[in-house]
Residue, then its C-alpha position, 0 to 999 in steps of 0.5 A: m648198848n641197850a637202854a632199859e628201865p633199872q630194877k626197882n630198888s628197895p627202900v633206902s635204909p641205913p646199911p646193916r651193921l655187920t661185923d667183919d667176919a659176918l661181911v666175909a661170910l655174906a660175900a662168900q654166900i652171895k657167890i654161892w647164891g649167884r651160882e645157884l641163880g645161873f650166874a657163872e661168877v659173882r665178885m665184889t668191888d669198891v666204887d672208885l673208877s677215877h682211873a677210867e674217867a679220862g678214857l671215857q671222856a676222850w672216847l666221847d670227845a672223839g665222837y666215837h659214841g655216834e648217835m648214842q647220846y645216852m653215853a654222854a647224857h649223865g655226866t660223871k654218874r657213869s664213872r661214879p656209882a655213888e652219884l648214880v645211887p647215893g649211899t653205894v659203897r660196893v658193887i656186886s658184879a656178875r657174869m652170865s654165859y649165853l652160849p648154846e651147848d655146842p662145843d664147835w660153835r665157833t666153826a659153825e658161826r663161820q660157815h653161814a651161807a650167803d643167803t642166811a641171816v646172821i644174828s649175834l649169838y646173844a640175841r637168839g633167845r630171850d631178852y637178856h635184860k629181863v633174864l638178868r634183872q630177874r635173877l639179880q633181883q632174886l639175889a638181892d632178895k636173898i641178901r635182904e633175907r640174911t641182912g634185913e633191909f638195905g639200899y641197892r639198885a640192880f642193873t644190866d646194860s640199863a643205866p649209866v654204869m661202866e659195867v666192864a670197868l667195874a667187872e674188871k676191877a672186881g676180878l671177873g676178867w680184863r678188858g680186851k683190845h675189842t673193849l669187851l671183858l675177857s676171862r681166862e676161864a670163859g672167854s667173852m661170851f657172857f652178859l654182865g650185871e651188877i647190884l649197887v649196894d650200901i653194904p661194905l662187903p670185902v672186895d675181890t682182887p682184879t686179874g691181870a690182862h692176858c691179850g699179849q701181842c694178839t691182835s686177832c680182834i682188830d685184824v678180823c673186824p669187817t669195818k675196822a671199827i677197832v681203831a686202836p687197841y681198846q678203842v672202838d669207833a661205834r660209828r663203824c661197828i656193825s652192832y651199832l649200825t644194825i642196832e643203834l643207828h637210826g635212818s640210813i646206813p652209810v653206803e660205804l659201810r654196807p658192803l662190809i656188813g655182809n649178811r649180819i642183820y643184827g649185831c656182829d660177833d666176829c671179834q669174839l669168834f676169832c679171839p683165842w680166849n673164846k676156845f674156853a667160852q662156857p655154855a649157858l647155865v640157864d635155858d633162857f638163851a636157847v635159840r628161838h624161831g630158828l634164828d641160828h639158820a633162818r634165810m633172809v628172804h623168809l625173815f624179810a617177808w614178815d610184816e610188822a605184826t608178824f615181826l612183833r609177834m615173833m620177836e616178843g621177849s627178844p632183844i631184837r624187837r626194840i629196833g623195830h620193823e623198819s630197821w629190821l627190813r633195812n638190815i635184811a635189805v643190806g644183807l640181801g644186797n650183799a648176797a649178790s657176791q655169791l648169788r647175783g641175780d638170784p630170782v628168789i632174792v630179787a623178787a623178795l626185794q622187789n616186793r618191798l619197793t613200795h614199802s611206806s618207809e623211805v629208809v626201807r625203799e632206799h636200802v631195797l633199791w641199793a640191794l637191787e643195784q648190787h644184783a644188777c651189776 
């Protein structure tokens, strides 16, 4: 859901004239290069997403995108890559794993103490936008060395691109009932990126869907944001509430957030396919600053300068210090379910009662009310 500047493209030029055999060989080589650059898998697809347009429009019409106006701002460019980048005929779709080297990571993630800050696994290391863009650019450079100049744009969660639909069509997996891409070999704990190109590469075959009758993701969602299979109301999603939403978090949803202060992984933690999730092939996503087990009162004490310094190069930085404190205040309030009246927590909250932000003060007062009940 993040918006970032797209990777600069090479000069628009006539597509390289390659024989069919050369295109097949190039596609195979691109997959090898991708692996060498840290991508777990790279595949290709055409640009026809007409099958996905109606579903996207219905989702927008229902208002499920909430304040994410960028989801509706680009018209048909989101579902028509050739309108976004004229000349595009193929999409190189890639996935990159981000899990740490812990075979029992799912168990560990279900056992956070009530006063521990829970941050989505993907956000504990370097900003994935930068990591993937750099490596997609390196992949594009390798292609140019082989073919000469060609037209392309590289993206990762940074433009009106239907990444999951393209990845699904390229055969990287299928859309799960939680709307994330799922792979039989790697679950869903990975990032997606793509290069839109004007080279008519051979396309790969989609895989089938393998969710079956399973509804684990729907059943476990704390806020019931998965309103139906393959439909998420972002306005109820904890990732949206803690990252995308500006201002106040709805009072009725605050108790459901628990101690999740940035994002939520629950639908993935309980997905059976994630027993096959693979560790990262690059070290960029290694945990920084102890964000896998930090206490909320410690993070709540950071002033803005400390927040900006500690979150340098992190995707968390973009939400800003105000939302950071807002989210932690909710988490500290919810800690009252097990630690009601804890003097350290109460003192930390009281220290923020005079914060300059009305939003922060509102959530701090709410949190203190939970400890006074």
